mmCIF file of the N, C-alpha and C atoms, coordinates in Angstrom:
data_MODEL
# 
_entry.id   MODEL 
# 
loop_
_atom_site.group_PDB 
_atom_site.id 
_atom_site.type_symbol 
_atom_site.label_atom_id 
_atom_site.label_alt_id 
_atom_site.label_comp_id 
_atom_site.label_asym_id 
_atom_site.label_entity_id 
_atom_site.label_seq_id 
_atom_site.pdbx_PDB_ins_code 
_atom_site.Cartn_x 
_atom_site.Cartn_y 
_atom_site.Cartn_z 
_atom_site.occupancy 
_atom_site.B_iso_or_equiv 
_atom_site.pdbx_formal_charge 
_atom_site.auth_seq_id 
_atom_site.auth_comp_id 
_atom_site.auth_asym_id 
_atom_site.auth_atom_id 
_atom_site.pdbx_PDB_model_num 
ATOM 1   N N  . MET A 1 1  ? 0.763   4.595   -5.572  1.00 0.00 ? 1  MET A N  1 
ATOM 2   C CA . MET A 1 1  ? 0.206   3.213   -6.181  1.00 0.00 ? 1  MET A CA 1 
ATOM 3   C C  . MET A 1 1  ? -0.747  2.507   -7.449  1.00 0.00 ? 1  MET A C  1 
ATOM 4   N N  . LYS A 1 2  ? -1.147  3.080   -7.773  1.00 0.00 ? 2  LYS A N  1 
ATOM 5   C CA . LYS A 1 2  ? -1.872  3.555   -8.886  1.00 0.00 ? 2  LYS A CA 1 
ATOM 6   C C  . LYS A 1 2  ? -0.432  3.205   -10.178 1.00 0.00 ? 2  LYS A C  1 
ATOM 7   N N  . ALA A 1 3  ? 0.393   3.993   -10.208 1.00 0.00 ? 3  ALA A N  1 
ATOM 8   C CA . ALA A 1 3  ? 0.976   4.036   -11.124 1.00 0.00 ? 3  ALA A CA 1 
ATOM 9   C C  . ALA A 1 3  ? 2.295   2.907   -11.012 1.00 0.00 ? 3  ALA A C  1 
ATOM 10  N N  . ASP A 1 4  ? 2.392   2.267   -9.931  1.00 0.00 ? 4  ASP A N  1 
ATOM 11  C CA . ASP A 1 4  ? 3.260   1.352   -9.564  1.00 0.00 ? 4  ASP A CA 1 
ATOM 12  C C  . ASP A 1 4  ? 2.212   -0.068  -8.504  1.00 0.00 ? 4  ASP A C  1 
ATOM 13  N N  . PRO A 1 5  ? 1.393   -0.821  -9.095  1.00 0.00 ? 5  PRO A N  1 
ATOM 14  C CA . PRO A 1 5  ? 0.766   -1.726  -7.679  1.00 0.00 ? 5  PRO A CA 1 
ATOM 15  C C  . PRO A 1 5  ? 1.473   -2.289  -6.974  1.00 0.00 ? 5  PRO A C  1 
ATOM 16  N N  . PHE A 1 6  ? 2.455   -2.903  -7.703  1.00 0.00 ? 6  PHE A N  1 
ATOM 17  C CA . PHE A 1 6  ? 3.303   -3.454  -6.931  1.00 0.00 ? 6  PHE A CA 1 
ATOM 18  C C  . PHE A 1 6  ? 4.656   -3.568  -5.848  1.00 0.00 ? 6  PHE A C  1 
ATOM 19  N N  . ILE A 1 7  ? 3.840   -2.119  -5.558  1.00 0.00 ? 7  ILE A N  1 
ATOM 20  C CA . ILE A 1 7  ? 5.362   -1.264  -5.030  1.00 0.00 ? 7  ILE A CA 1 
ATOM 21  C C  . ILE A 1 7  ? 5.085   -2.249  -3.050  1.00 0.00 ? 7  ILE A C  1 
ATOM 22  N N  . THR A 1 8  ? 6.145   -1.585  -2.518  1.00 0.00 ? 8  THR A N  1 
ATOM 23  C CA . THR A 1 8  ? 6.161   -2.778  -0.976  1.00 0.00 ? 8  THR A CA 1 
ATOM 24  C C  . THR A 1 8  ? 6.112   -1.701  -0.421  1.00 0.00 ? 8  THR A C  1 
ATOM 25  N N  . LYS A 1 9  ? 5.671   -1.840  1.098   1.00 0.00 ? 9  LYS A N  1 
ATOM 26  C CA . LYS A 1 9  ? 5.774   -0.928  2.034   1.00 0.00 ? 9  LYS A CA 1 
ATOM 27  C C  . LYS A 1 9  ? 6.575   0.136   2.494   1.00 0.00 ? 9  LYS A C  1 
ATOM 28  N N  . ALA A 1 10 ? 8.020   -1.073  1.879   1.00 0.00 ? 10 ALA A N  1 
ATOM 29  C CA . ALA A 1 10 ? 9.486   -0.448  2.342   1.00 0.00 ? 10 ALA A CA 1 
ATOM 30  C C  . ALA A 1 10 ? 9.853   0.516   1.215   1.00 0.00 ? 10 ALA A C  1 
ATOM 31  N N  . GLU A 1 11 ? 9.633   0.521   -0.179  1.00 0.00 ? 11 GLU A N  1 
ATOM 32  C CA . GLU A 1 11 ? 9.416   1.593   -1.315  1.00 0.00 ? 11 GLU A CA 1 
ATOM 33  C C  . GLU A 1 11 ? 9.060   2.690   -1.215  1.00 0.00 ? 11 GLU A C  1 
ATOM 34  N N  . LEU A 1 12 ? 7.589   2.451   -0.785  1.00 0.00 ? 12 LEU A N  1 
ATOM 35  C CA . LEU A 1 12 ? 6.993   3.315   -0.236  1.00 0.00 ? 12 LEU A CA 1 
ATOM 36  C C  . LEU A 1 12 ? 7.162   4.737   0.693   1.00 0.00 ? 12 LEU A C  1 
ATOM 37  N N  . ALA A 1 13 ? 7.885   3.555   1.691   1.00 0.00 ? 13 ALA A N  1 
ATOM 38  C CA . ALA A 1 13 ? 8.486   4.281   2.739   1.00 0.00 ? 13 ALA A CA 1 
ATOM 39  C C  . ALA A 1 13 ? 9.605   5.206   2.671   1.00 0.00 ? 13 ALA A C  1 
ATOM 40  N N  . GLU A 1 14 ? 10.621  4.210   1.732   1.00 0.00 ? 14 GLU A N  1 
ATOM 41  C CA . GLU A 1 14 ? 11.646  5.452   0.844   1.00 0.00 ? 14 GLU A CA 1 
ATOM 42  C C  . GLU A 1 14 ? 11.043  6.388   0.579   1.00 0.00 ? 14 GLU A C  1 
ATOM 43  N N  . LEU A 1 15 ? 10.640  5.929   -0.297  1.00 0.00 ? 15 LEU A N  1 
ATOM 44  C CA . LEU A 1 15 ? 10.121  7.754   -1.370  1.00 0.00 ? 15 LEU A CA 1 
ATOM 45  C C  . LEU A 1 15 ? 8.991   8.314   -0.597  1.00 0.00 ? 15 LEU A C  1 
ATOM 46  N N  . LEU A 1 16 ? 8.236   8.122   0.143   1.00 0.00 ? 16 LEU A N  1 
ATOM 47  C CA . LEU A 1 16 ? 7.724   9.337   1.311   1.00 0.00 ? 16 LEU A CA 1 
ATOM 48  C C  . LEU A 1 16 ? 9.082   10.524  2.295   1.00 0.00 ? 16 LEU A C  1 
ATOM 49  N N  . GLN A 1 17 ? 9.846   9.005   2.225   1.00 0.00 ? 17 GLN A N  1 
ATOM 50  C CA . GLN A 1 17 ? 10.814  9.638   3.578   1.00 0.00 ? 17 GLN A CA 1 
ATOM 51  C C  . GLN A 1 17 ? 10.310  9.491   4.902   1.00 0.00 ? 17 GLN A C  1 
ATOM 52  N N  . VAL A 1 18 ? 9.078   8.796   4.980   1.00 0.00 ? 18 VAL A N  1 
ATOM 53  C CA . VAL A 1 18 ? 8.431   8.016   6.316   1.00 0.00 ? 18 VAL A CA 1 
ATOM 54  C C  . VAL A 1 18 ? 9.242   6.141   6.914   1.00 0.00 ? 18 VAL A C  1 
ATOM 55  N N  . SER A 1 19 ? 8.393   6.403   7.782   1.00 0.00 ? 19 SER A N  1 
ATOM 56  C CA . SER A 1 19 ? 9.232   5.021   8.467   1.00 0.00 ? 19 SER A CA 1 
ATOM 57  C C  . SER A 1 19 ? 7.872   4.330   7.870   1.00 0.00 ? 19 SER A C  1 
ATOM 58  N N  . PRO A 1 20 ? 8.834   2.997   7.677   1.00 0.00 ? 20 PRO A N  1 
ATOM 59  C CA . PRO A 1 20 ? 7.833   1.424   7.298   1.00 0.00 ? 20 PRO A CA 1 
ATOM 60  C C  . PRO A 1 20 ? 6.332   1.071   8.522   1.00 0.00 ? 20 PRO A C  1 
ATOM 61  N N  . ARG A 1 21 ? 6.733   1.678   9.392   1.00 0.00 ? 21 ARG A N  1 
ATOM 62  C CA . ARG A 1 21 ? 5.547   1.071   10.140  1.00 0.00 ? 21 ARG A CA 1 
ATOM 63  C C  . ARG A 1 21 ? 4.536   2.357   10.420  1.00 0.00 ? 21 ARG A C  1 
ATOM 64  N N  . TRP A 1 22 ? 5.069   3.371   10.295  1.00 0.00 ? 22 TRP A N  1 
ATOM 65  C CA . TRP A 1 22 ? 4.586   4.768   9.548   1.00 0.00 ? 22 TRP A CA 1 
ATOM 66  C C  . TRP A 1 22 ? 2.900   4.365   8.182   1.00 0.00 ? 22 TRP A C  1 
ATOM 67  N N  . ILE A 1 23 ? 3.662   3.707   6.985   1.00 0.00 ? 23 ILE A N  1 
ATOM 68  C CA . ILE A 1 23 ? 2.977   3.436   5.852   1.00 0.00 ? 23 ILE A CA 1 
ATOM 69  C C  . ILE A 1 23 ? 2.019   1.985   6.345   1.00 0.00 ? 23 ILE A C  1 
ATOM 70  N N  . ALA A 1 24 ? 2.944   0.988   7.066   1.00 0.00 ? 24 ALA A N  1 
ATOM 71  C CA . ALA A 1 24 ? 1.942   -0.001  7.323   1.00 0.00 ? 24 ALA A CA 1 
ATOM 72  C C  . ALA A 1 24 ? 0.444   0.568   8.073   1.00 0.00 ? 24 ALA A C  1 
ATOM 73  N N  . GLN A 1 25 ? 0.770   1.314   9.283   1.00 0.00 ? 25 GLN A N  1 
ATOM 74  C CA . GLN A 1 25 ? -0.686  1.775   9.555   1.00 0.00 ? 25 GLN A CA 1 
ATOM 75  C C  . GLN A 1 25 ? -1.298  2.795   8.596   1.00 0.00 ? 25 GLN A C  1 
ATOM 76  N N  . LYS A 1 26 ? -1.135  3.507   8.269   1.00 0.00 ? 26 LYS A N  1 
ATOM 77  C CA . LYS A 1 26 ? -1.363  4.232   6.768   1.00 0.00 ? 26 LYS A CA 1 
ATOM 78  C C  . LYS A 1 26 ? -2.543  3.201   5.874   1.00 0.00 ? 26 LYS A C  1 
ATOM 79  N N  . MET A 1 27 ? -1.406  2.390   5.766   1.00 0.00 ? 27 MET A N  1 
ATOM 80  C CA . MET A 1 27 ? -1.846  1.566   4.484   1.00 0.00 ? 27 MET A CA 1 
ATOM 81  C C  . MET A 1 27 ? -3.452  0.583   4.989   1.00 0.00 ? 27 MET A C  1 
ATOM 82  N N  . LYS A 1 28 ? -3.397  0.553   6.760   1.00 0.00 ? 28 LYS A N  1 
ATOM 83  C CA . LYS A 1 28 ? -4.261  -0.368  7.319   1.00 0.00 ? 28 LYS A CA 1 
ATOM 84  C C  . LYS A 1 28 ? -5.571  0.096   7.499   1.00 0.00 ? 28 LYS A C  1 
ATOM 85  N N  . LYS A 1 29 ? -5.345  1.316   7.529   1.00 0.00 ? 29 LYS A N  1 
ATOM 86  C CA . LYS A 1 29 ? -6.665  2.281   7.671   1.00 0.00 ? 29 LYS A CA 1 
ATOM 87  C C  . LYS A 1 29 ? -7.110  2.338   6.393   1.00 0.00 ? 29 LYS A C  1 
ATOM 88  N N  . LEU A 1 30 ? -6.277  2.510   5.831   1.00 0.00 ? 30 LEU A N  1 
ATOM 89  C CA . LEU A 1 30 ? -7.068  3.018   4.117   1.00 0.00 ? 30 LEU A CA 1 
ATOM 90  C C  . LEU A 1 30 ? -8.031  1.315   3.459   1.00 0.00 ? 30 LEU A C  1 
ATOM 91  N N  . GLN A 1 31 ? -7.286  0.254   3.955   1.00 0.00 ? 31 GLN A N  1 
ATOM 92  C CA . GLN A 1 31 ? -8.429  -1.122  3.731   1.00 0.00 ? 31 GLN A CA 1 
ATOM 93  C C  . GLN A 1 31 ? -9.307  -1.032  4.024   1.00 0.00 ? 31 GLN A C  1 
ATOM 94  N N  . ALA A 1 32 ? -9.652  -0.715  5.822   1.00 0.00 ? 32 ALA A N  1 
ATOM 95  C CA . ALA A 1 32 ? -10.378 -0.443  6.374   1.00 0.00 ? 32 ALA A CA 1 
ATOM 96  C C  . ALA A 1 32 ? -11.671 -0.423  5.913   1.00 0.00 ? 32 ALA A C  1 
ATOM 97  N N  . ALA A 1 33 ? -10.860 1.058   6.005   1.00 0.00 ? 33 ALA A N  1 
ATOM 98  C CA . ALA A 1 33 ? -12.071 2.303   5.174   1.00 0.00 ? 33 ALA A CA 1 
ATOM 99  C C  . ALA A 1 33 ? -12.002 1.786   3.724   1.00 0.00 ? 33 ALA A C  1 
ATOM 100 N N  . GLY A 1 34 ? -11.902 0.580   2.821   1.00 0.00 ? 34 GLY A N  1 
ATOM 101 C CA . GLY A 1 34 ? -11.958 0.262   1.363   1.00 0.00 ? 34 GLY A CA 1 
ATOM 102 C C  . GLY A 1 34 ? -12.093 1.329   0.417   1.00 0.00 ? 34 GLY A C  1 
ATOM 103 N N  . GLU A 1 35 ? -11.045 1.856   0.425   1.00 0.00 ? 35 GLU A N  1 
ATOM 104 C CA . GLU A 1 35 ? -10.135 2.632   -0.305  1.00 0.00 ? 35 GLU A CA 1 
ATOM 105 C C  . GLU A 1 35 ? -9.133  1.994   -0.980  1.00 0.00 ? 35 GLU A C  1 
ATOM 106 N N  . ILE A 1 36 ? -8.807  1.176   -0.826  1.00 0.00 ? 36 ILE A N  1 
ATOM 107 C CA . ILE A 1 36 ? -7.665  0.297   -1.129  1.00 0.00 ? 36 ILE A CA 1 
ATOM 108 C C  . ILE A 1 36 ? -7.600  -1.452  -0.676  1.00 0.00 ? 36 ILE A C  1 
ATOM 109 N N  . ARG A 1 37 ? -6.927  -2.562  -1.403  1.00 0.00 ? 37 ARG A N  1 
ATOM 110 C CA . ARG A 1 37 ? -6.926  -3.872  -1.019  1.00 0.00 ? 37 ARG A CA 1 
ATOM 111 C C  . ARG A 1 37 ? -6.178  -4.312  -1.790  1.00 0.00 ? 37 ARG A C  1 
ATOM 112 N N  . ARG A 1 38 ? -5.848  -5.628  -1.536  1.00 0.00 ? 38 ARG A N  1 
ATOM 113 C CA . ARG A 1 38 ? -4.468  -6.641  -1.561  1.00 0.00 ? 38 ARG A CA 1 
ATOM 114 C C  . ARG A 1 38 ? -4.986  -7.789  -2.494  1.00 0.00 ? 38 ARG A C  1 
ATOM 115 N N  . VAL A 1 39 ? -4.590  -7.696  -3.900  1.00 0.00 ? 39 VAL A N  1 
ATOM 116 C CA . VAL A 1 39 ? -5.049  -8.794  -4.353  1.00 0.00 ? 39 VAL A CA 1 
ATOM 117 C C  . VAL A 1 39 ? -4.053  -9.523  -4.468  1.00 0.00 ? 39 VAL A C  1 
ATOM 118 N N  . GLY A 1 40 ? -4.089  -10.823 -4.415  1.00 0.00 ? 40 GLY A N  1 
ATOM 119 C CA . GLY A 1 40 ? -3.300  -12.076 -4.238  1.00 0.00 ? 40 GLY A CA 1 
ATOM 120 C C  . GLY A 1 40 ? -2.105  -12.360 -2.981  1.00 0.00 ? 40 GLY A C  1 
ATOM 121 N N  . ALA A 1 41 ? -1.225  -12.704 -2.666  1.00 0.00 ? 41 ALA A N  1 
ATOM 122 C CA . ALA A 1 41 ? -0.310  -13.154 -1.702  1.00 0.00 ? 41 ALA A CA 1 
ATOM 123 C C  . ALA A 1 41 ? 0.871   -12.000 -1.343  1.00 0.00 ? 41 ALA A C  1 
ATOM 124 N N  . ASP A 1 42 ? 0.958   -11.662 -0.541  1.00 0.00 ? 42 ASP A N  1 
ATOM 125 C CA . ASP A 1 42 ? 1.715   -10.645 0.201   1.00 0.00 ? 42 ASP A CA 1 
ATOM 126 C C  . ASP A 1 42 ? 3.449   -10.796 -0.586  1.00 0.00 ? 42 ASP A C  1 
ATOM 127 N N  . LYS A 1 43 ? 3.613   -11.569 -0.793  1.00 0.00 ? 43 LYS A N  1 
ATOM 128 C CA . LYS A 1 43 ? 4.724   -11.467 -1.904  1.00 0.00 ? 43 LYS A CA 1 
ATOM 129 C C  . LYS A 1 43 ? 5.054   -11.202 -3.823  1.00 0.00 ? 43 LYS A C  1 
ATOM 130 N N  . ASN A 1 44 ? 3.632   -11.998 -4.510  1.00 0.00 ? 44 ASN A N  1 
ATOM 131 C CA . ASN A 1 44 ? 3.614   -11.679 -5.783  1.00 0.00 ? 44 ASN A CA 1 
ATOM 132 C C  . ASN A 1 44 ? 2.144   -10.827 -5.546  1.00 0.00 ? 44 ASN A C  1 
ATOM 133 N N  . GLY A 1 45 ? 1.975   -10.224 -5.087  1.00 0.00 ? 45 GLY A N  1 
ATOM 134 C CA . GLY A 1 45 ? 0.610   -9.834  -4.805  1.00 0.00 ? 45 GLY A CA 1 
ATOM 135 C C  . GLY A 1 45 ? 0.406   -8.002  -5.263  1.00 0.00 ? 45 GLY A C  1 
ATOM 136 N N  . TRP A 1 46 ? -0.988  -7.412  -5.220  1.00 0.00 ? 46 TRP A N  1 
ATOM 137 C CA . TRP A 1 46 ? -0.717  -5.929  -6.227  1.00 0.00 ? 46 TRP A CA 1 
ATOM 138 C C  . TRP A 1 46 ? -1.677  -5.686  -5.489  1.00 0.00 ? 46 TRP A C  1 
ATOM 139 N N  . TRP A 1 47 ? -1.403  -4.144  -5.027  1.00 0.00 ? 47 TRP A N  1 
ATOM 140 C CA . TRP A 1 47 ? -2.330  -3.157  -4.573  1.00 0.00 ? 47 TRP A CA 1 
ATOM 141 C C  . TRP A 1 47 ? -3.755  -2.664  -5.800  1.00 0.00 ? 47 TRP A C  1 
ATOM 142 N N  . ASP A 1 48 ? -4.508  -2.742  -4.765  1.00 0.00 ? 48 ASP A N  1 
ATOM 143 C CA . ASP A 1 48 ? -5.767  -2.247  -6.135  1.00 0.00 ? 48 ASP A CA 1 
ATOM 144 C C  . ASP A 1 48 ? -6.614  -0.501  -5.552  1.00 0.00 ? 48 ASP A C  1 
ATOM 145 N N  . VAL A 1 49 ? -5.951  -0.008  -5.436  1.00 0.00 ? 49 VAL A N  1 
ATOM 146 C CA . VAL A 1 49 ? -6.728  1.255   -5.190  1.00 0.00 ? 49 VAL A CA 1 
ATOM 147 C C  . VAL A 1 49 ? -8.471  1.556   -5.589  1.00 0.00 ? 49 VAL A C  1 
ATOM 148 N N  . LEU A 1 50 ? -9.515  1.513   -4.749  1.00 0.00 ? 50 LEU A N  1 
ATOM 149 C CA . LEU A 1 50 ? -10.664 1.557   -5.358  1.00 0.00 ? 50 LEU A CA 1 
ATOM 150 C C  . LEU A 1 50 ? -11.422 2.607   -5.304  1.00 0.00 ? 50 LEU A C  1 
ATOM 151 N N  . LYS A 1 51 ? -10.607 3.531   -4.672  1.00 0.00 ? 51 LYS A N  1 
ATOM 152 C CA . LYS A 1 51 ? -11.224 5.262   -4.338  1.00 0.00 ? 51 LYS A CA 1 
ATOM 153 C C  . LYS A 1 51 ? -10.258 6.249   -5.482  1.00 0.00 ? 51 LYS A C  1 
ATOM 154 N N  . GLU A 1 52 ? -10.123 7.310   -5.538  1.00 0.00 ? 52 GLU A N  1 
ATOM 155 C CA . GLU A 1 52 ? -9.823  8.324   -6.634  1.00 0.00 ? 52 GLU A CA 1 
ATOM 156 C C  . GLU A 1 52 ? -9.741  9.324   -5.026  1.00 0.00 ? 52 GLU A C  1 
# 
């Protein structure tokens, strides 16, 4: 996500060879922990990685 902040959950799932649902669950946990955040709208926003 640091290399491509505009990557979609579907693209991440394909890249990591896991289900899109798994990606959504993990991203929700990362957001709750304050490690990532979504900037902008779902369609044209991007992911901001807050912690390394």
